[in-house]
ROLUM-146406 format. One line per field, with one value per residue (C-alpha): residue in three letters; x, y, z. Coordinates in steps of 0.5 Angstrom, whole numbers, plus 500, padded with zeros to 3 digits. Layout:
REM ROLUM-146406
aa ala|...
east X|...
north Y|...
up Z|...
This chain:
REM ROLUM-146406
aa met|asn|arg|his|phe|trp|thr|leu|ser|arg|leu|val|val|ile|gly|leu|ala|val|gly|val|cys|gly|cys|ala|ser|arg|glu|ala|asp|arg|pro|ser|pro|val|glu|arg|val|asp|gln|gln|pro|ala|asp|arg|glu|glu|pro|met|glu|thr|pro|pro|ala|ala|lys|lys|pro|glu|pro|gln|leu|ala|ala|lys|glu|ser|val|pro|ala|glu|pro|lys|asn|ser|ala|asp|ala|ala|ser|thr|pro|lys|pro|ser|ala|glu|arg|gly|ala|leu|pro|ala|thr|glu|ala|arg|lys|pro|leu|pro|gln|leu|arg|glu|glu|leu|leu|ala|ser|thr|asn|pro|asp|ala|thr|leu|gln|leu|ile|asp|leu|ile|gly|arg|arg|arg|gly|arg|ala|arg|glu|ala|leu|pro|asp|leu|val|gly|leu|thr|thr|ala|asn|asp|pro|arg|val|arg|trp|his|ala|ala|arg|ser|ile|gly|leu|ile|gly|glu|asp|ala|ile|gly|glu|ile|pro|ala|leu|leu|lys|leu|leu|gln|asp|ala|asp|pro|val|val|ala|thr|gln|ala|ala|ala|ala|ile|gly|his|ile|arg|glu|asp|asp|asn|arg|val|asp|leu|pro|ala|asp|asp|ala|glu|leu|tyr|arg|asp|ala|ile|thr|gln|leu|val|ala|ala|leu|val|his|ser|asp|pro|arg|val|arg|arg|ala|cys|leu|gln|ala|leu|arg|gln|leu|asp|pro|asp|pro|glu|gln|ile|met|pro|val|val|asp|gly|val|phe|ala|gly|asn|asp|pro|ala|val|ile|leu|pro|ala|leu|his|ser|ile|ala|asp|met|gly|ala|glu|gly|val|pro|phe|leu|val|glu|arg|leu|lys|arg|pro|gln|gly|arg|tyr|trp|ala|ser|val|ala|leu|thr|glu|ile|gly|pro|ala|ala|ala|ala|ala|thr|pro|ala|leu|leu|glu|ala|leu|ala|glu|ser|pro|pro|glu|glu|gln|leu|gln|glu|ile|leu|ala|leu|ala|ala|ile|gly|glu|pro|ala|arg|ala|ala|gly|asp|asp|leu|ile|ser|leu|phe|ala|glu|gly|glu|pro|ser|leu|arg|gly|val|val|leu|tyr|ala|leu|gly|lys|leu|lys|val|ala|lys|ala|glu|pro|leu|leu|ala|glu|val|val|ala|thr|glu|ala|pro|gln|leu|ala|ala|thr|ala|ala|trp|ala|arg|ala|lys|ile|asp|pro|gly|asn|asn|glu|leu|val|asp|asp|ala|val|glu|arg|leu|leu|thr|gln|cys|asp|ser|glu|glu|glu|phe|ala|arg|val|ala|ala|ile|ser|ala|leu|ser|asp|leu|ala|gly|gly|leu|gln|gln|asp|ala|arg|glu|ala|leu|ala|gly|his|phe|ala|gly|met|leu|glu|asp|pro|ser|asp|arg|val|his|asp|asn|ala|ala|ala|ala|leu|ile|arg|leu|asp|gly|asp|ala|val|ala|ser|val|met|lys|leu|leu|ala|asp|pro|val|thr|glu|met|pro|ala|leu|lys|ile|leu|ala|glu|ile|gly|ser|ala|ala|ala|gly|ala|val|glu|pro|leu|ala|glu|arg|leu|asp|ala|glu|asp|asp|ala|val|val|gly|glu|ala|ile|leu|ala|leu|ala|ala|ile|gly|pro|pro|ala|gly|ser|ala|val|asp|arg|leu|val|pro|leu|leu|asp|gln|ser|ala|asp|glu|thr|ala|glu|glu|gln|gly|gly|gly|leu|arg|tyr|ala|ala|ala|tyr|cys|leu|gly|arg|ile|gly|ala|pro|ala|ala|ser|pro|ala|val|glu|arg|leu|ala|lys|leu|ala|glu|ser|glu|asp|leu|met|leu|ser|thr|val|ala|ile|trp|ala|ala|leu|gln|ile|glu|pro|glu|asn|gln|lys|arg|phe|glu|arg|ala|ile|pro|leu|leu|thr|ala|ala|leu|glu|ala|glu|ser|gln|thr|val|arg|leu|glu|ala|ala|ile|ala|leu|gly|asp|leu|gly|asn|lys|ala|glu|thr|ala|val|pro|ala|leu|glu|leu|leu|ala|glu|asp|asp|pro|ile|arg|ser|ile|arg|asp|ala|ala|arg|gln|ser|leu|gly|lys|ile|arg|gly|asn
east 521|514|510|505|505|501|498|491|493|496|503|506|511|518|520|513|513|518|524|523|531|533|533|539|542|539|534|531|528|522|516|510|507|501|497|498|495|500|495|489|483|479|483|480|473|471|466|460|462|455|449|444|439|444|447|454|456|461|466|468|476|478|480|487|491|494|501|503|510|516|519|524|531|538|540|534|538|544|545|542|545|550|551|554|560|562|560|565|561|565|567|564|570|569|564|570|574|574|570|575|577|570|569|576|574|568|571|576|571|569|566|558|557|562|560|553|556|560|554|551|556|557|549|550|554|548|549|557|557|555|562|560|554|557|559|552|549|554|552|544|545|549|546|545|539|541|547|541|537|542|545|538|537|544|542|536|540|544|538|537|544|542|536|540|539|532|532|536|532|525|529|529|522|521|525|523|525|520|525|529|523|521|527|527|521|523|529|526|521|528|531|524|524|531|530|526|526|519|521|524|528|525|529|528|521|520|524|519|513|516|517|510|507|511|510|502|502|506|500|497|504|503|507|505|511|512|505|506|513|510|504|510|514|508|506|513|513|506|503|498|491|490|496|495|488|487|493|490|483|487|491|484|479|483|483|478|477|482|487|485|483|490|492|487|490|496|493|489|495|498|492|491|497|493|487|488|489|483|479|481|478|472|471|471|465|468|473|468|466|473|476|470|472|479|477|472|479|482|477|477|484|480|476|479|475|468|466|468|464|458|458|459|453|449|451|452|447|445|450|455|451|452|459|460|455|460|466|462|460|468|470|465|464|469|464|458|457|454|448|443|445|444|437|434|437|433|427|428|433|433|429|435|439|435|439|446|443|441|448|452|447|449|457|457|452|448|444|439|437|433|426|427|430|425|420|423|424|417|414|419|421|425|432|431|428|434|439|435|435|443|444|440|444|451|448|446|450|449|441|441|434|436|442|438|433|438|442|435|433|440|440|433|437|442|437|435|435|439|447|448|443|447|454|451|448|454|458|453|453|460|460|456|459|465|459|456|457|462|456|453|459|460|453|455|461|457|452|458|461|455|455|463|459|455|455|457|465|463|458|463|469|465|463|471|473|467|470|477|474|471|478|478|471|470|476|471|467|473|476|469|470|477|474|470|475|470|472|478|483|478|479|486|487|482|486|492|489|486|493|495|488|487|492|487|487|495|493|489|494|500|496|496|503|503|498|499|497|503|498|494|501|503|497|497|505|502|497|502|507|501|500|507|510|503|505|511|508|508|516|517|513|516|523|523|520|527|530|525|529|526|525|520|515|511|516|512|513|520|521|518|515|522|522|516|517|524|520|515|520|523|516|515|522|525|525|520|524|531|532|532|537|543|540|537|544|547|541|544|550|546|548|540|540|533|534|540|536|530|534|539|533|530|536|536|529|531|537|537|544|548|554|557|551|550|556|552|545|546|548|543|537|540|539|532|530|530|525|519|515|512|512|520|522|518|521|528|527|524|530|535|532|532|540|541|547|550|546|549|551|544|542|542|538|533|533|531|526|523|522|520|516|509|507|506|507|513|516|514|517|524|523|522|528|533|531|533|539|541|539|533
north 513|511|509|504|500|494|490|488|481|480|478|476|482|482|475|470|470|464|466|473|475|468|471|473|479|484|489|485|480|485|482|480|485|485|492|496|502|507|510|507|506|511|516|516|516|509|510|505|499|500|504|500|500|499|492|492|493|487|487|492|494|490|495|491|488|481|481|475|472|474|469|465|465|462|469|467|461|465|465|469|476|479|486|490|491|484|483|487|494|500|506|513|516|511|516|522|517|520|517|514|510|508|505|502|498|497|493|489|488|480|482|482|487|491|491|493|499|502|502|506|511|512|513|518|522|523|527|527|520|520|517|511|509|504|500|501|499|493|490|490|483|481|474|477|480|485|488|489|493|497|498|500|505|508|509|513|517|520|523|526|524|517|518|513|507|507|501|497|499|497|490|490|492|485|482|476|479|484|489|489|491|496|500|499|503|508|510|511|516|519|521|524|528|530|532|538|539|541|540|534|531|526|520|522|523|516|513|516|514|507|507|510|504|499|502|502|495|493|496|489|486|481|485|492|495|494|497|503|505|504|509|514|514|515|521|524|522|526|523|526|523|521|518|514|512|508|504|503|501|496|493|493|491|484|482|480|483|479|482|489|490|490|495|499|498|501|507|508|507|513|517|524|523|517|522|525|519|516|522|521|514|517|521|514|510|503|506|509|503|502|509|510|504|506|513|510|507|514|518|525|526|525|531|534|528|531|534|528|524|528|528|521|520|524|519|512|506|505|499|504|510|506|506|513|515|511|515|521|519|517|524|526|534|536|533|537|541|534|535|538|532|527|529|529|523|520|523|521|515|508|506|501|507|511|508|509|516|517|515|520|525|524|523|530|533|536|541|542|535|535|535|530|526|527|525|518|517|518|514|509|502|501|500|506|510|508|510|517|518|516|522|527|526|526|533|536|532|537|535|530|528|526|522|519|517|514|510|507|505|502|498|495|493|490|485|484|477|480|479|486|489|488|489|496|498|496|501|506|506|506|512|516|514|519|525|520|521|517|513|512|510|505|502|501|497|492|491|490|486|481|481|478|471|472|467|471|473|480|481|480|483|489|489|488|494|498|496|498|505|506|506|507|506|499|496|494|490|487|485|481|477|475|470|466|461|463|470|471|471|476|480|480|483|488|490|490|495|499|500|505|506|499|500|498|491|490|485|480|480|479|473|470|470|464|460|454|456|459|463|466|468|471|475|478|480|484|487|489|491|496|499|500|504|503|495|496|491|485|486|480|475|477|477|469|469|471|465|460|457|456|448|450|454|452|450|454|460|459|461|467|468|471|475|478|479|483|487|488|490|495|498|499|502|505|505|499|494|497|490|486|491|487|480|484|486|479|476|482|478|471|468|468|475|476|475|480|485|486|485|490|495|493|495|502|503|502|506|510|514|508|509|502|499|504|500|494|496|500|494|490|495|496|489|489|494|487|483|480|483|490|491|490|494|499|499|499|505|509|507|508|515|516|515|521|522|516|512|515|508|506|512|508|502|507|511|504|503|510|509|502|499|497|500|507|508|505|509|515|513|512|519|522|518|520|527|526|523|529|533|536
up 533|536|529|528|522|521|515|515|512|519|517|524|524|523|521|522|514|512|509|509|508|505|498|494|496|491|490|485|490|492|495|493|498|502|502|509|513|516|521|525|521|526|523|516|513|512|506|506|502|497|499|503|497|491|489|488|481|478|477|482|483|489|495|495|490|490|487|484|486|482|477|480|476|477|481|486|488|491|498|504|503|507|510|505|510|509|501|498|499|497|502|501|498|492|490|489|484|477|472|468|474|475|468|469|475|472|467|471|477|479|485|483|489|487|480|482|486|481|476|481|482|475|475|480|476|471|465|467|466|459|456|460|456|452|458|461|455|454|461|459|456|463|465|472|473|478|473|468|472|475|468|466|472|471|463|465|470|465|462|455|452|453|448|443|448|448|443|449|454|450|450|457|458|456|461|465|471|473|477|470|466|472|471|464|463|469|465|459|463|466|459|457|463|462|455|455|447|444|437|436|431|427|429|436|436|433|439|443|439|439|447|448|444|448|454|453|451|458|462|463|465|471|476|479|479|471|470|475|472|465|467|470|464|460|464|462|455|455|448|445|447|439|439|446|446|440|443|450|447|443|449|453|448|448|455|460|466|470|466|466|473|476|470|474|481|478|475|482|486|483|486|483|477|474|473|467|463|466|464|457|458|460|453|449|450|451|456|461|466|467|468|473|477|477|479|485|488|487|491|493|489|483|484|477|473|476|469|465|469|469|461|461|466|461|455|459|459|466|468|467|470|476|477|474|480|485|482|484|491|492|490|495|497|491|486|490|483|481|485|480|475|481|483|476|475|481|478|471|471|471|478|480|480|486|492|489|487|494|497|492|495|502|500|496|502|497|501|496|496|503|500|496|501|506|501|500|508|509|503|501|502|509|505|501|507|511|506|505|512|512|507|511|517|513|510|517|522|527|527|532|531|524|526|531|526|521|527|529|521|520|526|524|518|521|523|515|512|506|507|503|507|513|511|508|515|518|514|514|522|522|517|522|529|528|530|536|543|547|550|543|540|546|545|537|539|543|537|532|537|537|529|529|529|523|518|513|512|509|515|520|516|516|523|525|521|524|531|529|527|533|536|544|545|542|547|553|548|544|551|552|546|548|553|547|543|537|537|541|534|531|538|538|531|532|538|534|529|535|537|543|544|547|553|557|554|556|562|558|552|556|559|552|552|556|551|548|541|538|533|539|542|536|535|542|541|535|539|545|540|537|544|544|550|555|554|558|564|559|558|563|559|553|555|555|548|546|548|545|539|532|533|539|535|529|523|518|523|522|529|528|536|538|532|534|541|539|535|541|546|541|540|547|548|554|560|560|555|558|562|555|551|553|551|544|543|544|539|534|533|531|524|523|519|520|528|528|524|528|535|533|530|537|541|538|539|547|547|540|542|543|538|538|535|529|525|526|524|518|513|517|516|509|507|511|505|501|505|503|509|507|514|515|509|512|519|516|512|518|522|517|517|524|524|520|516|519|514|508|505|505|500|494|497|500|493|490|495|494|486|486|492|490|497|496|504|504|498|502|508|504|501|508|510|504|507|514|512|507|512|509
């Protein structure tokens, strides 16, 4: 289990966030997530933020989405969750009970956790549990939001026989608890997915029409899980565009960008699944700009939208054309058919669009644009010429003369007095770096390292991202930054993002475990954990941190250094971290649920075949699926999958994570783990 999973927001791993598991024992306490990357940034293409000569369109769809905190209610005041073995969990044999017995036990149940598991067991019977629908519908009005959303989910799992309960689910769509609303929307989608009738009776058709209207209205919900569930349900309902688009226009027209942008984030998060919806929006003048923003975020997966973007480009005003061109550029080579239109637009369109057109020609690698680009390089102003030179290098990356010319022009642009020009030059250079020789990449790293002290936040943030993308070739330059207090923290974060390729930095990182500043220690631990097994020489310095009590660290960190140290030891694994395994096993018995969870996880990383720890680990890891930290949820999901069929009791919680988590990579990890547990 040697995976790297890191947050760009720099949450201290496995518990530096206060109260990670101090919430009620319920899946409803899903986190306010922070987006993550599940591979090193060097492994994927980093597009230029915007072309060097184009102004950034406003408002742009932000690269990451900030999710509002969930509303608190009485259920949130419940005590810290207990492992399922200690809180009324039902054994696996319960699943074999006949439905009448399950219904009888559900009616008589006074144990909240047992009630939830009975609801789930009934739902897993799917259509065979139709007789239990009255019981489930009755529970949709329960005071406990956990009961409401479990009931909604099971109603949806029963499928087409539950169509008559859509009104009850629509009431839950307005629930104050976002998880209840999420499950209500998902349940409606499950019902329609199971109901494959083409010619619907009038009453059923009316139920679905009402559901469509209310699901569209919820697309601007403040919680991304609700928005995503509504979009997925609408896909299953497959409404006629002539029915849905007027409703969408009405909802979007009545809200400002601050409301619309989160909805577009949710659409973009669906990737290719959201493209048909956006294509319909492109056909309507009032929807083109926002649809193009979302398609830009989706990128290559939005290739199917290329024809619609070209149609819109021919009819749109310049401010909308700018975003449509950026959408085509984000799609990249799959949108190469747009080449002729872009070349014509450069000559005949608004002059302010010329820079972004050149940028798009480079991203699409339109070879027939070479004469135009050569002319621009020879005759135009420096920034426009630099964009054209970059585009030529993108189209013909094997031409060293073109690449060298582009690099030279962009390095000059890095000294521009204009912030935007410097930002764009960094991104463009980073974009070309993948094709450069090692010595040239190392030279670029030194240049980017120097720009970390730029007064502009955007400039030094882009320089840091460029260093991360250079991977191991940036390590030497980044290590030099550790000696300067001004750049020490950024350097630690960059090394953590580089991960295993930063193995050469282990010794200076280990030295910082003795620092007086806990923030420095925490970042050093993160970097060592990201490096993983090659950081084995730091084990002797990490082990003492396991004995550091919570009151010995900053109060706001909640004693997080010992959590992070335990996590780091687990990432290092055997044999180097083997001396720590007994201490970790002891910490796994701690009353501090977060500490016990990370400790048992780490112990299993070091001794994955230790059968004695499975019984303790599974309920703890299952509880960790509810953590606020997205890294905790991710690692818990993966660890459960690695336990195979021994983690069968975690299947319901993993199923919910696979459906509901706001972070796509966590949903994917949960699905993969479910496959491992089921032997797929």
